C-alpha positions as CSV (number, residue, x, y, z in Angstrom):
1,X,0.0,0.0,0.0
2,X,1.4,3.4,-1.0
3,X,2.2,6.0,1.7
4,X,0.0,9.0,2.1
5,X,3.0,11.4,1.9
6,X,6.2,11.4,-0.1
7,X,8.9,13.8,1.1
8,X,11.1,15.3,-1.6
9,X,14.5,15.8,0.0
10,X,17.3,17.1,-2.2
11,X,20.7,16.9,-0.5
12,X,24.1,18.4,-1.4
13,X,27.1,18.7,1.0
14,X,25.0,19.2,4.2
15,X,26.7,16.7,6.5
16,X,26.9,19.2,9.4
17,X,23.1,19.6,9.7
18,X,21.7,16.4,8.1
19,X,21.5,14.1,11.1
20,X,19.2,16.6,12.9
21,X,17.1,17.0,9.8
22,X,16.7,13.3,9.2
23,X,15.8,12.7,12.9
24,X,13.2,15.4,12.8
25,X,11.5,13.5,9.9
26,X,11.7,10.1,11.6
27,X,10.1,11.6,14.7
28,X,7.0,12.9,13.0
29,X,3.8,12.0,14.8
30,X,2.2,11.2,11.4
31,X,4.0,8.1,10.4
32,X,2.6,7.1,7.0
33,X,5.2,8.7,4.7
34,X,8.3,7.9,2.6
35,X,11.4,10.1,2.1
36,X,12.8,10.2,-1.4
37,X,16.2,11.6,-0.5
38,X,18.4,12.5,-3.5
39,X,22.1,12.8,-2.7
40,X,23.0,15.2,-5.5
41,X,26.7,14.5,-6.0
42,X,27.8,15.4,-2.5
43,X,31.6,15.4,-1.9
44,X,31.3,15.2,1.9
45,X,29.7,12.5,4.1
46,X,26.1,13.4,3.2
47,X,25.7,10.1,1.4
48,X,27.1,8.0,4.2
49,X,24.9,9.7,6.8
50,X,21.9,9.2,4.6
51,X,22.6,5.5,4.0
52,X,23.1,4.9,7.7
53,X,19.8,6.5,8.6
54,X,18.0,4.6,5.9
55,X,19.2,1.3,7.4
56,X,17.5,2.3,10.7
57,X,14.3,3.8,9.1
58,X,13.1,1.9,6.0
59,X,10.8,4.8,5.1
60,X,13.9,6.6,3.8
61,X,14.8,5.7,0.1
62,X,18.2,7.1,-0.9
63,X,19.0,7.9,-4.5
64,X,22.7,8.8,-5.3
65,X,23.3,10.8,-8.5
66,X,26.1,12.9,-10.0
67,X,25.6,16.6,-9.2
68,X,22.9,18.0,-11.4
69,X,21.4,20.8,-9.3
70,X,18.3,21.1,-7.1
71,X,15.7,21.2,-9.9
72,X,17.0,17.9,-11.4
73,X,17.1,16.4,-7.9
74,X,13.5,17.5,-7.1
75,X,12.1,16.2,-10.4
76,X,13.9,12.9,-9.9
77,X,12.4,12.6,-6.4
78,X,9.0,13.5,-7.8
79,X,9.3,10.7,-10.4
80,X,9.7,8.2,-7.6
81,X,7.1,9.6,-5.3
82,X,4.2,7.3,-4.5
83,X,2.3,9.4,-2.0
84,X,-1.0,11.3,-2.5
85,X,0.8,14.3,-1.1
86,X,4.3,15.6,-1.5
87,X,6.1,17.5,1.2
88,X,9.3,19.5,0.7
89,X,12.3,19.6,3.0
90,X,15.9,20.8,2.8
91,X,18.9,19.1,4.4
92,X,19.6,21.8,6.9
93,X,16.1,22.5,8.3
94,X,14.1,20.9,11.1
95,X,10.5,19.7,10.9
96,X,8.5,20.1,14.1
97,X,6.9,16.9,15.4
98,X,3.3,17.6,14.2
99,X,4.2,19.2,10.9
100,X,2.9,16.3,8.6
101,X,-0.1,15.6,10.9
102,X,-1.2,19.3,10.6
103,X,-0.7,19.5,6.9
104,X,-2.4,16.2,6.0
105,X,-5.4,17.2,8.1
106,X,-5.6,20.5,6.3
107,X,-5.4,19.1,2.8
108,X,-7.9,16.3,3.6
109,X,-10.3,19.0,4.9
110,X,-9.8,21.5,2.0
111,X,-10.0,19.8,-1.4
112,X,-9.8,23.2,-3.2
113,X,-6.3,23.8,-1.7
114,X,-3.5,22.4,-3.9
115,X,-0.6,23.4,-1.6
116,X,-0.3,24.4,2.0
117,X,2.7,25.8,3.9
118,X,3.4,26.9,7.5
119,X,4.9,29.7,9.4
120,X,8.6,29.2,10.2
121,X,11.2,30.0,12.8
122,X,14.7,31.2,11.9
123,X,17.7,29.4,13.4
124,X,21.4,30.1,12.8
125,X,24.3,27.7,12.2
126,X,24.3,26.6,15.8
127,X,20.6,26.0,15.9
128,X,19.9,29.1,18.0
129,X,16.6,30.8,17.4
130,X,17.1,34.2,15.9
131,X,13.6,35.1,14.7
132,X,10.3,33.9,13.5
133,X,7.7,34.7,10.9
134,X,4.8,36.6,12.4
135,X,1.2,35.3,12.0
136,X,-1.0,37.3,9.6
137,X,-4.7,37.7,9.0
138,X,-5.1,35.6,5.9
139,X,-3.0,34.2,3.1
140,X,-3.4,36.4,0.0
141,X,-3.8,34.6,-3.3
142,X,-1.8,35.3,-6.4
143,X,-3.3,38.3,-8.2
144,X,-1.8,39.3,-11.6
145,X,-4.4,41.9,-12.4
146,X,-2.9,44.4,-9.9
147,X,0.4,46.2,-10.0
148,X,2.7,45.3,-8.5
149,X,1.4,41.8,-9.2
150,X,1.0,39.8,-6.1
151,X,2.5,36.3,-5.9
152,X,1.1,34.0,-3.3
153,X,4.4,32.4,-2.3
154,X,4.9,30.0,0.7
155,X,8.1,29.1,2.5
156,X,9.3,26.4,0.2
157,X,10.8,23.9,2.8
158,X,7.4,24.1,4.7
159,X,5.0,23.1,1.9
160,X,2.9,20.0,1.4
161,X,1.0,19.7,-1.9
162,X,-1.1,17.3,-4.0
163,X,1.3,15.2,-6.0
164,X,-1.1,15.1,-9.0
165,X,-1.1,18.9,-9.1
166,X,2.7,19.1,-9.1
167,X,2.8,16.6,-11.9
168,X,0.1,18.5,-13.8
169,X,2.1,21.7,-13.9
170,X,5.2,19.8,-15.1
171,X,7.2,19.7,-11.9
172,X,10.0,22.1,-11.4
173,X,11.6,24.2,-14.3
174,X,15.2,24.9,-14.9
175,X,14.9,28.5,-16.2
176,X,14.7,30.1,-12.7
177,X,17.8,29.3,-10.7
178,X,17.1,29.5,-6.9
179,X,13.5,30.7,-7.6
180,X,12.1,27.4,-8.9
181,X,9.6,27.5,-6.1
182,X,8.3,31.0,-7.1
183,X,7.7,29.7,-10.7
184,X,6.0,26.6,-9.3
185,X,3.7,28.6,-7.0
186,X,2.7,30.8,-9.9
187,X,1.7,27.8,-12.0
188,X,0.0,26.0,-9.1
189,X,-2.2,29.1,-8.5
190,X,-3.9,28.4,-11.9
191,X,-5.1,25.0,-10.5
192,X,-6.4,26.0,-7.1
193,X,-5.9,27.7,-3.8
194,X,-2.7,28.0,-1.9
195,X,-2.8,28.4,1.9
196,X,-0.8,28.5,5.1
197,X,-1.2,27.0,8.5
198,X,-0.8,29.8,11.1
199,X,1.6,27.7,13.2
200,X,5.4,27.5,13.2
201,X,6.0,23.9,11.9
202,X,9.6,24.2,10.6
203,X,12.9,25.7,11.7
204,X,14.5,27.4,8.7
205,X,18.3,27.6,9.0
206,X,20.3,30.6,7.7
207,X,24.0,30.1,7.3
208,X,26.7,31.2,4.9
209,X,26.8,28.0,2.9
210,X,23.1,27.7,2.3
211,X,21.9,28.2,-1.3
212,X,19.6,31.1,-0.5
213,X,22.3,32.9,1.4
214,X,24.9,32.6,-1.4
215,X,22.5,33.4,-4.3
216,X,20.1,36.0,-3.0
217,X,20.7,38.3,-6.0
218,X,20.3,35.5,-8.6
219,X,17.2,34.3,-6.7
220,X,15.6,37.7,-6.9
221,X,16.4,38.0,-10.7
222,X,15.0,34.5,-11.3
223,X,11.8,35.3,-9.3
224,X,11.3,38.4,-11.5
225,X,11.7,36.2,-14.6
226,X,9.2,33.7,-13.3
227,X,6.7,36.6,-12.8
228,X,7.3,37.8,-16.4
229,X,6.6,34.2,-17.5
230,X,3.3,34.1,-15.5
231,X,2.2,37.6,-16.7
232,X,2.7,36.6,-20.4
233,X,0.5,33.6,-20.0
234,X,-2.1,35.6,-18.0
235,X,-2.2,38.3,-20.7
236,X,-2.7,35.7,-23.4
237,X,0.8,35.9,-24.9
238,X,3.2,33.0,-25.3
239,X,5.4,32.1,-22.4
240,X,8.9,33.6,-23.2
241,X,10.6,31.0,-21.0
242,X,8.9,28.0,-22.5
243,X,11.9,26.4,-24.2
244,X,15.2,28.1,-24.9
245,X,16.8,30.6,-22.5
246,X,15.9,34.2,-23.3
247,X,17.2,37.7,-22.5
248,X,15.0,39.7,-20.2
249,X,15.8,43.1,-21.9
250,X,14.4,41.6,-25.1
251,X,11.3,40.5,-23.4
252,X,10.7,43.9,-21.9
253,X,11.4,45.7,-25.2
254,X,8.8,43.5,-27.0
255,X,6.1,44.2,-24.3
256,X,3.0,45.8,-25.9
257,X,2.9,48.4,-23.1
258,X,5.9,50.7,-23.8
259,X,5.8,52.1,-20.2
260,X,6.1,48.6,-18.7
261,X,9.9,48.4,-18.8
262,X,10.1,51.6,-16.6
263,X,7.5,50.1,-14.2
264,X,9.4,46.8,-14.1
265,X,12.6,48.6,-13.0
266,X,10.8,50.0,-10.0
267,X,9.2,46.6,-9.2
268,X,12.7,45.1,-9.3
269,X,13.8,47.6,-6.6
270,X,10.9,46.6,-4.4
271,X,11.6,42.8,-4.8
272,X,15.3,43.3,-4.0
273,X,14.4,45.2,-0.8
274,X,12.0,42.5,0.2
275,X,14.7,39.9,-0.4
276,X,17.1,41.7,1.8
277,X,14.5,42.0,4.6
278,X,13.9,38.2,4.4
279,X,17.6,37.7,4.8
280,X,17.7,39.9,7.8
281,X,19.9,42.6,6.0
282,X,17.9,45.4,7.5
283,X,20.6,48.2,7.2
284,X,20.9,47.5,3.5
285,X,17.1,47.3,3.1
286,X,16.7,50.7,4.8
287,X,19.2,52.4,2.5
288,X,17.7,50.7,-0.6
289,X,14.1,51.7,0.4
290,X,15.0,55.4,0.8
291,X,16.7,55.4,-2.6
292,X,13.9,53.4,-4.3
293,X,11.2,55.7,-3.0
294,X,13.1,58.9,-4.1
295,X,13.6,57.5,-7.6
296,X,10.0,56.3,-7.8
297,X,8.5,59.7,-6.7
298,X,10.7,61.5,-9.3
299,X,9.4,59.3,-12.0
300,X,5.8,59.4,-10.7
301,X,5.5,63.1,-11.3
302,X,6.2,62.6,-15.0
303,X,3.7,59.7,-15.2
304,X,1.1,60.6,-12.5
305,X,-1.7,59.6,-14.9
306,X,-0.6,55.9,-14.7
307,X,-2.3,54.4,-11.6
308,X,0.2,51.6,-11.4
309,X,2.6,54.1,-9.8
310,X,0.3,54.4,-6.8
311,X,0.7,50.6,-6.3
312,X,4.4,50.9,-6.3
313,X,4.4,53.8,-3.9
314,X,2.2,51.9,-1.5
315,X,4.5,48.9,-1.8
316,X,7.5,51.1,-0.7
317,X,5.5,52.5,2.1
318,X,4.5,49.1,3.4
319,X,8.2,48.1,3.3
320,X,9.0,51.2,5.5
321,X,6.4,50.1,8.0
322,X,7.6,46.6,8.0
323,X,11.2,47.8,8.7
324,X,9.9,50.1,11.5
325,X,8.0,47.2,13.1
326,X,11.0,44.8,12.5
327,X,8.8,42.2,11.0
328,X,10.4,39.1,9.4
C-alpha cells in the first residue's frame, strides 16, 4: 500500500546539519510517509549519513546521483514519489513533530487547496533561534491583475501539496535558478488555492553556505523572470521562458505596453528590498528603500496619470512600515 506522503528531500554537502534534519523527519507524529532523498553528488559525508539513517528507518529511500542541481534532484524525487501528497524539506532545516499531521489534516479537509505551507522560525548555524515569521490575518492569493502583481508564495521547505497537481504543472523548471519555487507557485495558482497554517512547523536555518544565502541576487532576478513568464501567460501571450533561454531586456522591449519596462525597473527595486529583509539585512534594506522611493517619486511626477505608480508607492511605504516594526 502506498504511503500518504512522499517527502522530496534534495541533498548536497549538508553533513553538518543532516543528522538533525533526518531525525526530525523520523520523529513525525504522522508516520505514513516515505522520504525520497536524492544525494545530489555530495563530496562530503552526506551520502554516508543518509545511508546509515535509511538502514535504521526503512521509510527513507536514498538515491545517489552525480551533481545536477536542485531542480533535477527534485524532479527525480517526484518521479519516484508514490504518495498522494508531496512534502518539501531541505537538508539543513528541522521539521516540528506535528508538521505532517497538521498539513495532511488541512489538505484532507480543504479539497480546493492544492498546496499548504506553514509559518517558520529562523535558526542560525548553531541552531539558536534568531527570529520567527509573524502570523497574519489571511493568506493572499496570487493576483496578476494588480500592479505590483501579487505572488502567493509560501516558505518552500514548509510546503505540502497534492502530488497530482505538481505533476500536472510539469514539476520544477530549470529556467529560474534558486527561484524554482516561485515559478511553481505561480503555475500552481492556476489549478487551485494555496494556503498557510498559522503555526510554526519548521525551523529554517540561515547560514553562509546555504543556497539562498549565497545566491540571493540570482534568486531575486529569477523570481522576476518567473513573474514575467506568468504575466505573459495571464495576458494571453506565449510564455517567453517555454523552451530556450531568453534575454529579459528583449522580453521587456517587446512588451506591448511601452511604459512597462520603466515600471518593471521600480518593481525590481521593491523585490530586491523584500529579499534583503527576508535575509535579515535590515541596514541594506533601509538604504535601498529610501533610494527606491526617491527615484520612484521623481518618475511618478512625470507619469502621474498611470495608476500603477500608486501601487508601487504603496509597496514602498509598506516596506518602510515593515522595517519600522522589525517584522520578518
